[in-house]
N, CA, C and O of each residue as an XYZ file, in Angstrom:
636
protein
N    -113.265     62.655     82.065
C    -113.000     61.342     81.518
C    -111.936     60.620     82.343
O    -112.202     59.534     82.857
N    -110.753     61.188     82.481
C    -109.708     60.551     83.266
C    -109.561     61.311     84.573
O    -109.444     62.536     84.577
N    -109.566     60.590     85.671
C    -109.357     61.188     86.972
C    -107.953     60.822     87.416
O    -107.496     59.709     87.158
N    -107.281     61.713     88.060
C    -105.930     61.430     88.516
C    -105.898     61.498     90.032
O    -106.450     62.417     90.636
N    -105.258     60.530     90.630
C    -105.302     60.371     92.070
C    -103.899     60.330     92.630
O    -102.954     59.943     91.942
N    -103.769     60.729     93.879
C    -102.446     60.670     94.478
C    -102.313     59.448     95.365
O    -103.308     58.887     95.824
N    -101.084     59.044     95.600
C    -100.817     57.824     96.360
C    -101.410     57.900     97.760
O    -101.940     56.905     98.256
N    -101.335     59.043     98.399
C    -101.859     59.167     99.757
C    -103.352     58.847     99.789
O    -103.816     58.153    100.694
N    -104.099     59.341     98.820
C    -105.539     59.055     98.769
C    -105.781     57.574     98.540
O    -106.648     56.982     99.184
N    -105.032     56.970     97.638
C    -105.202     55.542     97.376
C    -104.888     54.729     98.621
O    -105.638     53.812     98.955
N    -103.802     55.038     99.316
C    -103.406     54.277    100.490
C    -104.435     54.387    101.606
O    -104.641     53.426    102.347
N    -105.075     55.522    101.738
C    -106.056     55.704    102.802
C    -107.389     55.041    102.482
O    -108.101     54.624    103.395
N    -107.736     54.936    101.216
C    -109.077     54.479    100.874
C    -109.160     53.059    100.356
O    -110.265     52.537    100.204
N    -108.050     52.417    100.081
C    -108.110     51.046     99.589
C    -107.204     50.154    100.409
O    -106.242     50.618    101.022
N    -107.514     48.892    100.416
C    -106.705     47.916    101.117
C    -106.455     46.733    100.209
O    -106.679     46.820     99.001
N    -106.001     45.642    100.763
C    -105.732     44.468     99.942
C    -107.006     43.724     99.586
O    -107.019     42.938     98.639
N    -108.093     43.964    100.343
C    -109.395     43.382    100.015
C    -110.461     44.445    100.262
O    -110.498     45.068    101.323
N    -111.320     44.644     99.279
C    -112.408     45.609     99.427
C    -113.341     45.150    100.544
O    -113.743     43.988    100.585
N    -113.678     46.052    101.434
C    -114.459     45.711    102.633
C    -115.795     45.049    102.324
O    -116.202     44.134    103.041
N    -116.485     45.485    101.280
C    -117.808     44.918    100.985
C    -117.740     43.441    100.609
O    -118.744     42.738    100.725
N    -116.594     42.956    100.165
C    -116.466     41.555     99.756
C    -116.238     40.614    100.938
O    -116.418     39.403    100.811
N    -115.845     41.163    102.078
C    -115.515     40.323    103.235
C    -116.715     39.562    103.773
O    -116.551     38.481    104.340
N    -117.917     40.099    103.610
C    -119.110     39.456    104.173
C    -119.998     38.789    103.118
O    -121.134     38.419    103.416
N    -119.495     38.632    101.895
C    -120.305     38.068    100.820
C    -119.752     36.740    100.326
O    -118.542     36.515    100.345
N    -120.645     35.864     99.883
C    -120.242     34.696     99.109
C    -120.307     35.174     97.662
O    -121.371     35.155     97.043
N    -119.167     35.599     97.128
C    -119.138     36.271     95.822
C    -119.637     35.398     94.675
O    -120.031     35.916     93.630
N    -119.622     34.087     94.858
C    -120.098     33.167     93.819
C    -121.626     33.147     93.738
O    -122.183     32.769     92.708
N    -122.301     33.546     94.800
C    -123.764     33.476     94.845
C    -124.455     34.799     94.515
O    -125.679     34.841     94.387
N    -123.692     35.864     94.379
C    -124.263     37.180     94.092
C    -124.520     37.304     92.591
O    -123.687     36.900     91.780
N    -125.676     37.866     92.226
C    -125.948     38.165     90.818
C    -125.417     39.575     90.556
O    -126.127     40.564     90.737
N    -124.166     39.645     90.129
C    -123.491     40.932     89.945
C    -124.107     41.752     88.823
O    -123.972     42.976     88.814
N    -124.774     41.110     87.882
C    -125.378     41.845     86.764
C    -126.532     42.734     87.224
O    -126.926     43.655     86.508
N    -127.072     42.471     88.401
C    -128.192     43.267     88.910
C    -127.752     44.452     89.773
O    -128.590     45.223     90.239
N    -126.456     44.597     89.984
C    -125.959     45.709     90.797
C    -125.926     46.985     89.958
O    -125.382     46.999     88.854
N    -126.511     48.054     90.493
C    -126.563     49.319     89.765
C    -125.563     50.321     90.338
O    -124.847     50.028     91.295
N    -125.531     51.506     89.732
C    -124.578     52.531     90.168
C    -124.777     52.936     91.623
O    -123.809     53.249     92.317
N    -126.009     52.934     92.087
C    -126.274     53.267     93.495
C    -125.573     52.264     94.411
O    -124.963     52.649     95.409
N    -125.662     50.976     94.068
C    -124.981     49.946     94.849
C    -123.469     50.171     94.820
O    -122.821     50.188     95.866
N    -122.909     50.344     93.616
C    -121.446     50.487     93.504
C    -120.959     51.719     94.262
O    -119.904     51.662     94.894
N    -121.686     52.819     94.220
C    -121.275     54.020     94.963
C    -121.288     53.773     96.466
O    -120.516     54.380     97.208
N    -122.175     52.874     96.916
C    -122.285     52.621     98.356
C    -121.194     51.673     98.882
O    -120.892     51.696    100.075
N    -120.607     50.852     98.024
C    -119.637     49.858     98.510
C    -118.197     50.126     98.081
O    -117.268     49.615     98.707
N    -117.995     50.907     97.037
C    -116.638     51.202     96.576
C    -116.185     52.558     97.096
O    -117.007     53.432     97.374
N    -114.886     52.726     97.224
C    -114.362     54.045     97.570
C    -114.578     54.968     96.367
O    -114.798     54.481     95.258
N    -114.520     56.272     96.561
C    -114.673     57.180     95.413
C    -113.652     56.905     94.295
O    -113.986     56.987     93.113
N    -112.428     56.585     94.669
C    -111.397     56.295     93.678
C    -111.741     55.005     92.926
O    -111.677     54.967     91.698
N    -112.104     53.953     93.661
C    -112.484     52.695     93.020
C    -113.677     52.906     92.082
O    -113.680     52.415     90.953
N    -114.676     53.631     92.552
C    -115.864     53.873     91.733
C    -115.501     54.610     90.445
O    -115.930     54.221     89.359
N    -114.719     55.660     90.570
C    -114.360     56.458     89.400
C    -113.601     55.630     88.364
O    -113.847     55.761     87.165
N    -112.685     54.783     88.817
C    -111.909     53.958     87.885
C    -112.745     52.813     87.333
O    -112.814     52.631     86.117
N    -113.384     52.033     88.213
C    -114.057     50.816     87.748
C    -115.392     51.066     87.063
O    -115.787     50.288     86.195
N    -116.092     52.124     87.427
C    -117.417     52.373     86.848
C    -117.421     53.503     85.828
O    -118.293     53.539     84.959
N    -116.468     54.427     85.911
C    -116.405     55.546     84.963
C    -115.232     55.430     84.002
O    -114.952     56.360     83.247
N    -114.543     54.293     84.026
C    -113.412     54.025     83.132
C    -112.327     55.081     83.225
O    -111.750     55.486     82.216
N    -112.056     55.517     84.432
C    -110.998     56.476     84.671
C    -109.683     55.715     84.839
O    -109.618     54.514     84.578
N    -108.641     56.415     85.273
C    -107.354     55.762     85.517
C    -106.677     56.430     86.694
O    -106.950     57.585     87.021
N    -105.791     55.683     87.321
C    -104.987     56.278     88.382
C    -103.669     56.748     87.780
O    -103.227     56.237     86.750
N    -103.059     57.707     88.419
C    -101.792     58.251     87.938
C    -100.702     57.185     88.019
O    -100.670     56.401     88.968
N     -99.823     57.152     87.045
C     -98.728     56.178     87.008
C     -97.868     56.281     88.270
O     -97.665     57.367     88.813
N     -97.373     55.140     88.719
C     -96.469     55.009     89.863
C     -97.103     55.400     91.195
O     -96.381     55.698     92.146
N     -98.432     55.409     91.288
C     -99.082     55.786     92.540
C     -99.921     54.672     93.149
O    -100.167     54.699     94.355
N    -100.363     53.712     92.383
C    -101.232     52.651     92.883
C    -100.496     51.701     93.814
O     -99.275     51.566     93.739
N    -101.245     51.044     94.690
C    -100.644     50.190     95.710
C    -100.003     48.922     95.146
O     -99.197     48.299     95.838
N    -100.326     48.521     93.927
C     -99.792     47.267     93.390
C     -98.760     47.424     92.278
O     -98.242     46.418     91.792
N     -98.443     48.642     91.859
C     -97.530     48.782     90.718
C     -96.155     48.186     91.010
O     -95.505     47.670     90.101
N     -95.706     48.247     92.251
C     -94.388     47.706     92.607
C     -94.509     46.658     93.717
O     -93.563     46.446     94.476
N     -95.643     46.017     93.812
C     -95.963     45.037     94.843
C     -95.413     43.682     94.405
O     -95.587     43.289     93.252
N     -94.747     42.960     95.320
C     -94.047     41.747     94.920
C     -94.478     40.475     95.651
O     -93.802     39.453     95.536
N     -95.569     40.506     96.389
C     -96.030     39.310     97.102
C     -96.536     38.258     96.115
O     -96.939     38.579     94.997
N     -96.506     36.993     96.551
C     -97.029     35.892     95.745
C     -98.493     35.661     96.085
O     -98.862     35.592     97.257
N     -99.331     35.542     95.053
C    -100.738     35.295     95.285
C    -101.585     35.601     94.073
O    -101.104     35.621     92.941
N    -102.858     35.840     94.335
C    -103.865     36.051     93.289
C    -104.417     37.471     93.381
O    -104.784     37.937     94.460
N    -104.471     38.147     92.246
C    -105.110     39.455     92.141
C    -106.549     39.221     91.689
O    -106.793     38.548     90.687
N    -107.492     39.778     92.433
C    -108.906     39.605     92.140
C    -109.550     40.956     91.847
O    -108.968     42.005     92.123
N    -110.734     40.920     91.297
C    -111.482     42.146     91.016
C    -111.871     42.814     92.338
O    -112.414     42.160     93.228
N    -111.597     44.100     92.464
C    -111.940     44.812     93.702
C    -113.439     45.042     93.840
O    -113.909     45.389     94.923
N    -114.192     44.855     92.772
C    -115.631     45.031     92.834
C    -116.369     43.747     93.200
O    -117.288     43.775     94.018
N    -115.970     42.605     92.594
C    -116.736     41.373     92.809
C    -115.902     40.175     93.288
O    -116.467     39.126     93.595
N    -114.594     40.309     93.356
C    -113.753     39.238     93.876
C    -113.361     38.157     92.878
O    -112.728     37.178     93.273
N    -113.710     38.292     91.612
C    -113.355     37.279     90.619
C    -111.835     37.214     90.454
O    -111.203     38.257     90.288
N    -111.228     36.024     90.494
C    -109.776     35.907     90.265
C    -109.412     36.374     88.851
O    -110.012     35.938     87.869
N    -108.422     37.264     88.766
C    -108.050     37.837     87.477
C    -106.633     37.475     87.031
O    -106.434     37.000     85.913
N    -105.648     37.699     87.909
C    -104.249     37.482     87.534
C    -103.500     36.802     88.670
O    -103.800     37.028     89.843
N    -102.531     35.973     88.322
C    -101.644     35.363     89.319
C    -100.345     36.161     89.338
O     -99.894     36.655     88.304
N     -99.755     36.282     90.505
C     -98.512     37.050     90.637
C     -97.392     36.499     89.757
O     -96.480     37.241     89.393
N     -97.443     35.219     89.411
C     -96.411     34.644     88.537
C     -96.429     35.243     87.134
O     -95.440     35.137     86.408
N     -97.541     35.871     86.742
C     -97.623     36.477     85.412
C     -97.397     37.989     85.447
O     -97.508     38.657     84.420
N     -97.081     38.525     86.620
C     -96.828     39.958     86.777
C     -95.392     40.248     86.349
O     -94.489     39.456     86.615
N     -95.188     41.365     85.699
C     -93.833     41.749     85.304
C     -93.687     43.261     85.402
O     -94.674     43.995     85.408
N     -92.452     43.707     85.476
C     -92.163     45.138     85.575
C     -92.111     45.715     84.163
O     -91.170     45.473     83.408
N     -93.134     46.476     83.830
C     -93.246     47.022     82.472
C     -92.614     48.402     82.352
O     -92.347     48.866     81.244
N     -92.373     49.061     83.478
C     -91.832     50.415     83.445
C     -92.889     51.479     83.203
O     -92.564     52.660     83.082
N     -94.152     51.072     83.130
C     -95.231     52.021     82.838
C     -95.784     52.700     84.085
O     -96.399     53.763     83.991
N     -95.568     52.090     85.259
C     -96.102     52.653     86.491
C     -97.416     52.053     86.924
O     -97.975     52.469     87.939
N     -97.930     51.083     86.181
C     -99.130     50.353     86.551
C     -98.782     48.874     86.670
O     -97.860     48.407     86.001
N     -99.494     48.132     87.504
C     -99.257     46.690     87.544
C     -99.512     46.102     86.154
O    -100.509     46.420     85.506
N     -98.603     45.249     85.711
C     -98.719     44.657     84.378
C     -98.584     43.144     84.462
O     -97.783     42.616     85.234
N     -99.377     42.466     83.660
C     -99.432     41.000     83.637
C     -99.412     40.554     82.183
O     -99.879     41.280     81.305
N     -98.874     39.362     81.920
C     -98.871     38.900     80.532
C    -100.029     37.962     80.208
O    -100.231     37.623     79.042
N    -100.798     37.532     81.219
C    -102.021     36.772     80.919
C    -102.914     36.690     82.155
O    -102.427     36.704     83.285
N    -104.230     36.604     81.928
C    -105.164     36.415     83.042
C    -105.130     34.966     83.534
O    -104.639     34.075     82.842
N    -105.656     34.748     84.730
C    -105.775     33.390     85.278
C    -106.586     32.522     84.327
O    -106.192     31.402     84.001
N    -107.731     33.056     83.882
C    -108.594     32.399     82.902
C    -108.986     33.450     81.880
O    -109.406     34.546     82.253
N    -108.858     33.142     80.620
C    -109.196     34.140     79.604
C    -110.662     34.580     79.711
O    -110.993     35.716     79.372
N    -111.534     33.690     80.178
C    -112.952     34.035     80.326
C    -113.207     35.051     81.443
O    -114.274     35.663     81.478
N    -112.265     35.238     82.338
C    -112.470     36.154     83.468
C    -112.240     37.619     83.109
O    -112.662     38.513     83.842
N    -111.579     37.862     81.994
C    -111.273     39.228     81.570
C    -111.877     39.461     80.191
O    -111.502     38.808     79.217
N    -112.819     40.402     80.124
C    -113.451     40.738     78.848
C    -112.717     41.879     78.172
O    -111.954     42.608     78.806
N    -112.956     42.024     76.881
C    -112.302     43.082     76.102
C    -113.331     43.815     75.254
O    -114.362     43.262     74.871
N    -113.023     45.069     74.973
C    -113.810     45.850     74.016
C    -112.924     46.956     73.465
O    -111.930     47.337     74.084
N    -113.287     47.461     72.309
C    -112.524     48.543     71.688
C    -112.821     49.851     72.411
O    -113.978     50.184     72.667
N    -111.767     50.582     72.735
C    -111.858     51.889     73.387
C    -111.304     52.916     72.404
O    -110.103     52.941     72.133
N    -112.182     53.760     71.875
C    -111.770     54.760     70.887
C    -111.655     56.156     71.483
O    -111.592     57.142     70.749
N    -111.627     56.245     72.812
C    -111.490     57.558     73.441
C    -110.078     58.094     73.225
O    -109.180     57.346     72.838
N    -109.889     59.345     73.466
C    -108.591     60.018     73.340
C    -108.054     60.001     71.918
O    -106.850     60.166     71.717
N    -108.915     59.805     70.926
C    -108.496     59.866     69.535
C    -107.628     58.708     69.068
O    -106.923     58.824     68.065
N    -107.675     57.590     69.789
C    -106.905     56.411     69.380
C    -107.720     55.166     69.668
O    -108.707     55.206     70.403
N    -107.295     54.063     69.082
C    -107.987     52.801     69.310
C    -107.131     51.918     70.210
O    -105.988     51.594     69.888
N    -107.718     51.532     71.358
C    -107.039     50.650     72.307
C    -108.017     49.547     72.685
O    -109.207     49.619     72.378
N    -107.495     48.529     73.357
C    -108.358     47.457     73.833
C    -108.524     47.593     75.338
O    -107.581     47.377     76.101
N    -109.733     47.953     75.759
C    -110.061     48.085     77.178
C    -110.342     46.693     77.721
O    -110.919     45.854     77.029
N    -109.929     46.448     78.976
C    -110.240     45.180     79.619
C    -111.097     45.433     80.853
O    -110.925     46.422     81.565
N    -112.030     44.501     81.084
C    -112.946     44.617     82.216
C    -113.172     43.244     82.828
O    -112.924     42.219     82.194
N    -113.641     43.238     84.052
C    -114.002     42.000     84.722
C    -115.219     41.423     84.000
O    -116.208     42.127     83.796
N    -115.152     40.161     83.617
C    -116.264     39.585     82.862
C    -117.495     39.343     83.736
O    -118.605     39.218     83.218
N    -117.310     39.278     85.057
C    -118.455     39.009     85.934
C    -119.240     40.270     86.272
O    -120.467     40.270     86.172
N    -118.564     41.341     86.667
C    -119.290     42.552     87.104
C    -119.086     43.745     86.178
O    -119.653     44.813     86.406
N    -118.288     43.571     85.145
C    -118.022     44.601     84.130
C    -117.202     45.778     84.641
O    -117.216     46.841     84.021
N    -116.490     45.621     85.751
C    -115.628     46.693     86.261
C    -114.487     46.952     85.282
O    -113.856     46.013     84.797
N    -114.225     48.214     84.997
C    -113.083     48.601     84.164
C    -111.798     48.269     84.918
O    -111.641     48.627     86.085
N    -110.889     47.584     84.240
C    -109.605     47.206     84.844
C    -108.457     48.035     84.295
O    -107.596     48.480     85.054
N    -108.435     48.245     83.001
C    -107.340     48.947     82.339
C    -107.374     48.629     80.857
O    -108.441     48.608     80.244
N    -106.186     48.379     80.269
C    -106.079     48.093     78.838
C    -105.063     46.977     78.612
O    -104.220     46.708     79.468
N    -105.153     46.332     77.449
C    -104.175     45.320     77.072
C    -103.497     45.789     75.779
O    -104.140     46.304     74.864
N    -102.180     45.591     75.739
C    -101.372     46.030     74.606
C    -100.530     44.859     74.091
O    -100.206     43.948     74.854
N    -100.176     44.877     72.809
C     -99.403     43.771     72.223
C     -97.889     43.945     72.344
O     -97.153     43.581     71.427
N     -97.420     44.494     73.456
C     -95.980     44.735     73.625
C     -95.421     44.102     74.905
O     -94.464     44.610     75.488
N     -96.016     43.009     75.328
C     -95.595     42.343     76.553
C     -94.556     41.260     76.299
O     -94.153     41.032     75.159
N     -94.127     40.597     77.362
C     -93.095     39.561     77.254
C     -93.671     38.214     76.789
O     -94.885     38.039     76.682
N     -92.788     37.300     76.527
C     -93.192     35.924     76.228
C     -93.784     35.333     77.491
O     -93.396     35.768     78.575
N     -94.666     34.406     77.431
C     -95.034     33.628     76.260
C     -96.180     34.221     75.439
O     -96.437     33.743     74.334
N     -96.880     35.249     75.941
C     -98.064     35.751     75.222
C     -97.787     36.975     74.364
O     -98.479     37.203     73.372
N     -96.786     37.765     74.732
C     -96.537     39.014     74.026
C     -97.526     40.107     74.390
O     -97.571     41.150     73.738
N     -98.331     39.869     75.447
C     -99.354     40.835     75.858
C     -98.944     41.545     77.150
O     -98.216     41.001     77.981
N     -99.438     42.780     77.286
C     -99.246     43.546     78.522
C    -100.612     44.037     78.981
O    -101.176     44.972     78.414
N    -101.131     43.389     80.020
C    -102.365     43.841     80.649
C    -101.959     44.913     81.649
O    -101.378     44.616     82.693
N    -102.268     46.150     81.323
C    -101.894     47.311     82.131
C    -103.122     47.661     82.982
O    -104.119     48.163     82.463
N    -103.043     47.390     84.300
C    -104.222     47.381     85.157
C    -104.110     48.426     86.270
O    -103.040     48.626     86.844
N    -105.224     49.084     86.561
C    -105.276     50.031     87.676
C    -105.274     49.273     89.004
O    -106.028     48.316     89.173
N    -104.436     49.695     89.936
C    -104.374     49.038     91.246
C    -105.717     49.023     91.961
O    -106.071     48.027     92.591
N    -106.474     50.124     91.869
C    -107.754     50.185     92.586
C    -108.801     49.253     92.001
O    -109.855     49.053     92.604
N    -108.530     48.684     90.843
C    -109.426     47.689     90.251
C    -109.160     46.299     90.816
O    -109.876     45.346     90.510
N    -108.118     46.194     91.647
C    -107.661     44.900     92.138
C    -107.694     44.779     93.652
O    -107.556     45.764     94.377
N    -107.878     43.556     94.106
C    -107.625     43.126     95.484
C    -106.508     42.102     95.390
O    -106.124     41.702     94.291
N    -105.986     41.677     96.523
C    -104.914     40.699     96.515
C    -105.136     39.659     97.606
O    -105.427     39.998     98.753
N    -104.994     38.387     97.234
C    -105.060     37.288     98.190
C    -103.703     36.606     98.193
O    -103.284     36.016     97.198
N    -103.027     36.698     99.324
C    -101.686     36.129     99.465
C    -101.738     34.599     99.416
O    -102.651     33.973     99.954
N    -100.728     34.015     98.756
C    -100.610     32.553     98.745
C    -100.256     32.073    100.123
O     -99.472     32.709    100.828
N    -100.828     30.953    100.512
C    -100.540     30.413    101.842
C     -99.420     29.410    101.776
O     -99.035     28.846    102.801
């Protein structure tokens, strides 16, 4: 159910932009038609395990948990804009945390009852990639903490 990864593996297999997105017009792709065979062919094993199998990366190991550049965090699977760096905050959890998405429609939610508890799982609304979870213990103005796996994200620096 949960896979745990080390920082060295994450650093070697992921970058700031997933390679498969570099040659695509992400707005023109019908992401709903992509199957597991496609995702296994374009994502790293770590990205696939987290985004398609709802796994998680180990706390304090992902490339974005302590990343401080200004810009936009996008889905590592389909490139949809998810979070702006202005909404990122240090939660102390070891995962990148944000208090709101760029657009509420870009991040979907569903109840996750695994591990004997009820949590709210968040996913990319375009390609359904698992991102992480949202909790009601974040800062103002929303009071929310979107706790997101680094491998679920790409980053586009502000110019």
